[in-house]
C-alpha positions in Angstrom: 1.9 -62.9 11.7 -0.7 -62.9 14.7 -3.9 -61.3 14.5 -6.2 -59.7 15.8 -8.2 -63.1 17.1 -5.3 -64.3 18.3 -5.1 -61.2 20.4 -9.1 -61.7 21.2 -8.6 -64.9 22.4 -5.7 -64.6 24.3 -6.6 -61.8 26.1 -10.4 -63.0 27.0 -11.9 -60.5 25.2 -14.5 -59.9 22.1 -13.1 -58.3 18.8 -15.1 -55.6 19.3 -13.5 -54.6 22.7 -9.7 -55.5 20.8 -11.1 -52.6 18.5 -12.3 -50.4 21.0 -8.6 -50.4 22.5 -6.2 -50.5 19.4 -8.5 -47.4 17.8 -9.0 -46.0 21.2 -11.7 -44.1 20.5 -14.4 -45.4 22.9 -13.6 -45.6 27.0 -12.6 -49.3 27.8 -12.0 -50.5 31.4 -8.5 -49.6 32.3 -7.9 -53.5 33.1 -9.2 -54.6 30.5 -7.0 -52.1 28.0 -4.1 -53.8 30.2 -5.1 -57.4 28.7 -5.1 -55.8 25.2 -2.2 -54.7 25.5 -0.2 -57.4 26.7 -1.8 -60.0 24.2 -0.9 -57.7 21.5 3.0 -57.5 23.6 3.2 -61.5 23.6 2.0 -61.8 20.3 4.1 -59.2 18.3 0.9 -58.0 16.8 1.4 -54.8 15.1 -2.5 -53.0 14.4 -2.8 -52.4 10.3 -2.2 -48.0 9.7 -5.0 -48.4 7.2 -7.3 -50.8 8.6 -7.3 -48.3 11.7 -7.7 -45.0 10.1 -10.9 -47.0 8.1 -12.6 -48.3 11.4 -12.2 -45.2 12.9 -11.8 -42.5 10.2 -9.1 -41.2 12.1 -5.4 -40.9 9.9 -4.1 -40.3 13.4 -1.6 -37.9 11.3 -1.2 -33.9 11.5 -0.1 -32.1 8.8 2.4 -28.9 9.4 3.0 -25.7 7.2 5.9 -23.8 7.9 7.3 -20.8 6.4 11.0 -22.7 6.1 12.0 -25.7 7.0 15.8 -23.9 8.2 17.3 -22.3 11.4 16.9 -22.9 15.0 13.5 -21.3 15.7 11.5 -23.6 12.9 13.6 -27.1 14.4 12.8 -25.7 18.0 8.8 -25.2 16.5 9.0 -28.7 15.2 10.4 -30.6 17.9 7.5 -29.0 20.2 4.8 -30.2 18.0 6.2 -33.7 17.4 7.2 -34.5 21.0 3.8 -33.6 21.6 2.0 -35.8 19.5 4.3 -38.9 19.8 3.3 -38.8 23.1 -0.1 -39.3 22.2 0.4 -41.9 19.3 0.6 -39.4 16.1 2.2 -38.6 14.0 2.9 -35.6 11.5 3.4 -34.6 8.2 5.6 -31.3 7.4 5.6 -28.9 4.0 7.0 -25.7 3.7 5.5 -22.5 2.1 8.0 -20.3 1.4 6.3 -17.4 2.5 5.0 -17.7 -1.3 0.9 -16.9 -0.9 1.2 -20.2 -3.9 3.3 -22.7 -2.2 1.4 -21.8 0.7 -1.8 -22.6 -0.2 -0.6 -25.9 -2.5 1.2 -26.7 0.9 -2.6 -27.1 2.5 -4.3 -29.0 -0.3 -1.4 -31.8 -0.6 -1.9 -31.9 3.7 -5.8 -31.9 2.8 -5.1 -34.8 0.1 -3.2 -36.5 2.5 -6.3 -37.8 4.4 -4.6 -35.5 7.5 -7.1 -35.0 10.7 -6.0 -31.6 11.5 -3.7 -28.5 10.6 -1.3 -26.7 12.4 -0.5 -23.8 9.7 2.3 -21.0 10.2 1.6 -18.8 7.1 2.2 -15.2 6.0 1.2 -14.5 2.5 -2.6 -15.9 2.3 -5.3 -13.8 3.5 -7.0 -13.6 6.7 -9.9 -13.8 4.4 -8.7 -17.5 3.0 -8.6 -18.5 6.0 -11.6 -17.8 7.7 -13.0 -19.6 4.1 -10.6 -22.2 4.7 -12.1 -22.4 8.6 -15.8 -23.4 7.3 -14.4 -25.9 5.2 -14.0 -30.1 6.9 -10.3 -29.8 7.8 -9.8 -28.6 11.4 -6.8 -26.6 11.6 -4.7 -24.0 14.5 -2.8 -21.3 13.2 0.9 -20.4 14.9 2.5 -16.8 15.7 -1.2 -14.9 13.8 -4.1 -14.0 15.2 -7.5 -13.3 13.3 -10.1 -11.6 15.4 -12.7 -13.8 13.3 -11.3 -17.3 14.1 -9.9 -16.2 17.5 -10.1 -19.5 18.6 -7.8 -21.4 16.3 -5.1 -18.8 16.9 -1.7 -19.2 18.8 0.3 -16.4 19.3 2.6 -14.1 20.5 2.6 -10.0 21.8 5.2 -8.9 19.1 4.0 -5.6 19.4 5.4 -5.9 23.3 8.6 -7.9 22.5 9.8 -5.2 20.0 8.8 -2.6 22.9 10.7 -4.1 25.2 14.1 -4.5 23.6 14.2 -1.2 22.8 12.5 0.2 26.1 15.9 -1.8 26.9 18.5 -0.1 25.6 16.6 3.7 26.3 17.0 2.5 29.9 20.8 1.8 29.4 20.8 5.3 28.3 20.7 4.9 24.0 19.1 8.2 22.4 20.6 7.1 18.8 19.0 3.8 18.0 19.3 1.7 14.3 16.8 -0.6 13.7 17.3 -3.8 11.4 13.8 -5.1 10.9 12.3 -8.3 9.2 10.5 -7.6 6.3 7.4 -5.4 6.6 4.9 -6.8 5.2 4.8 -9.7 7.1 2.2 -8.6 10.4 5.1 -10.2 13.6 8.0 -7.9 11.5 5.6 -5.1 11.5 4.7 -5.3 14.9 7.7 -5.2 16.2 8.6 -2.0 14.5 5.6 -0.6 16.2 6.4 -1.6 19.9 10.3 -0.2 18.7 8.4 3.1 18.2 6.0 2.7 20.8 9.1 2.5 23.3 10.7 5.8 21.5 7.7 7.6 22.1 7.7 7.2 25.4 11.4 9.0 25.9 10.1 12.0 23.1 12.0 10.5 20.3 11.7 9.3 16.6 13.0 6.7 14.9 15.3 8.1 11.9 14.4 6.5 8.5 18.0 6.9 7.7 18.7 4.6 10.7 15.9 2.4 9.1 17.3 -1.3 7.3 14.6 -3.7 6.4 15.9 -7.1 6.1 14.9 -10.8 5.5 14.7 -12.4 8.7 18.2 -14.3 7.8 21.7 -13.9 8.9 22.5 -11.4 5.4 19.9 -9.8 6.5 21.8 -8.4 9.3 25.2 -8.6 7.8 23.9 -6.0 4.7 21.9 -4.3 7.0 24.4 -3.5 9.9 27.0 -2.0 6.7 24.0 0.0 5.5 23.7 1.6 8.2 27.5 1.8 8.7 27.6 3.7 5.2 25.3 6.2 6.3 27.9 8.1 8.8 25.4 8.6 11.1 26.1 8.0 15.2 24.4 4.8 16.8 24.6 3.1 20.2 22.3 0.7 19.8 20.8 -1.8 17.3 18.0 -3.3 17.7 17.4 -6.6 15.1 14.0 -7.8 14.8 15.4 -11.6 15.0 18.1 -13.5 16.3 19.9 -14.5 13.3 19.8 -11.2 12.1 21.4 -10.0 14.9 23.9 -13.2 14.6 24.8 -11.2 11.3 25.1 -7.9 12.5 28.0 -9.3 15.2 29.5 -10.9 12.5 29.6 -8.2 9.8 30.6 -5.5 13.2 33.6 -8.0 13.2 34.4 -7.8 9.8 35.2 -3.9 10.2 36.6 -4.5 12.8 34.0 -3.2 15.6 34.1 -4.6 19.0 30.1 -5.2 20.4 29.4 -4.0 22.3 32.1 -1.1 23.0 31.4 0.6 19.6 27.6 -0.2 19.9 25.6 -2.7 21.5 23.0 -4.9 20.0 19.6 -6.9 20.9 17.8 -9.3 18.7 14.5 -10.7 18.8 13.7 -15.1 19.6 16.0 -16.3 22.0 17.0 -19.3 19.9 19.4 -21.4 21.1 22.4 -20.3 19.9 22.2 -16.6 21.1 23.6 -18.2 24.4 26.7 -18.9 22.5 27.4 -16.0 20.4 30.3 -13.6 21.2 29.0 -11.4 22.7 26.4 -13.1 24.4 23.1 -11.7 22.7 20.8 -9.9 24.6 17.6 -10.5 23.4 13.7 -11.2 23.6 12.1 -14.9 24.9 10.2 -16.4 21.8 8.9 -19.4 23.2 8.2 -21.2 20.0 8.8 -24.6 21.6 5.7 -23.8 23.8 3.7 -22.5 21.4 4.4 -25.3 19.4 3.2 -28.1 21.9 0.3 -26.0 23.1 -0.9 -25.9 19.1 -0.4 -29.8 19.3 -2.7 -29.9 22.1 -5.4 -27.5 20.7 -5.7 -30.1 18.4 -5.3 -33.3 20.9 -8.0 -31.1 22.5 -10.5 -30.3 19.5 -9.9 -32.9 17.0 -9.2 -36.3 19.6 -11.9 -35.1 21.8 -8.7 -35.5 24.6 -9.9 -34.2 28.1 -8.6 -32.1 30.5 -6.1 -30.3 28.5 -6.1 -26.6 28.8 -4.6 -24.2 25.6 -2.8 -20.9 26.3 -3.5 -18.8 23.2 -1.7 -15.5 23.7 1.6 -15.9 24.6 4.0 -12.9 26.3 7.4 -12.0 25.5 10.2 -11.3 27.7 13.9 -9.6 28.3 17.2 -11.8 27.8 19.5 -9.6 29.3 23.0 -10.6 28.4 26.1 -9.3 26.9 25.8 -7.2 24.3 24.6 -4.5 25.5 25.8 -2.0 27.7 25.4 2.3 28.7 25.6 4.5 26.0 28.8 6.4 27.0 27.6 9.7 24.8 
C-alpha cells in the first residue's frame, strides 16, 4: 500500500504540502496541487479518513435530521443536499425525527456524537427556544422549512402563507366559492401558514372558510382519502378542495374515484409541493411548487460557506412558491 512519503517523493514536494492538498485546509498553488493529485492517482494512494480528521479537525461529514425518510418530498430534499456535498467531497449521515420531540432531540444528540462538522435540521417538534440555545453551542447548524427571527441567518424557508394563498386564489379566479380544505397537522407551522394563506384569499372575495368543510389531515395519502370521505359525509355542497400537500391530494383523487366521482367534473382539486408524481396522477394535479430540492442544495451551500469557508457562495434564505396549472382544476359552473 502506498504511503504519503511515496506521494511526497514522486510529486517532488514536502510532506506538509501533500498534507495541505489532502486536507484542503490551506491554499496551495494549482500546479502543485495537480502534481500531488497525479502522484496519488499513479500510486493508488487513498488518504486515511481518521488521520485526515485528526489533522484538519474536520470529519468532512454533515448530519441531516429530517421528519421522515419516506415519500417523494424528503427524497427530493435529501437528493439535493447529498449531491451538493458529494461534489464538494463531503459525506452525509441521515436520521429521522418523526415529528416527535424526544426523537428529534435524540437525533440531534446522535449526530453531534458522530463528530459531524455541521447539521442540517428539518425539525418540527423541538421549540424555537431549544434551537436558539443550540445555536449558542459548538456544532453549527442550518434549519430547513422553518424561520426563527432570533437565528434568521441560519434559516432556509419557504413562504408557506403565500403558497396557501395562491392555491385558493386560483380556485376563486376560476369562479369557485364553495371551497373545502384538507389541512396538514395544524400544530405544524407550515400547515398553519398554508391555511392562513387560504383564509386571506377568501377574505379578498369577502368569504369566510366554512368550518364544516375543513378536515385536519396528516400530510399522507390516508389523510387525503379520509378527508374527502369526511367532507362528502357532511352532504354540504363544494365545488373545489384545497389539499395542503400533494400526498393528501393524491389520496383525495383516489377516494373520489372509489366513490364514483370524477375530478374535475364533480369538483376541482389543488395540491401543494409539486412532487414528481403530481404530473402523473389522473387528472394531472394542479399544485403549488415547493422547490425543496433547490432549498436542500441551498442548505448545503450554507454549510460549505459558513463551516468550510468556501468562497464565492451565495445563499438564498427565503424561497417563493408559485402556481403550477394542470388538469385537476376547471372553472366552476355554479
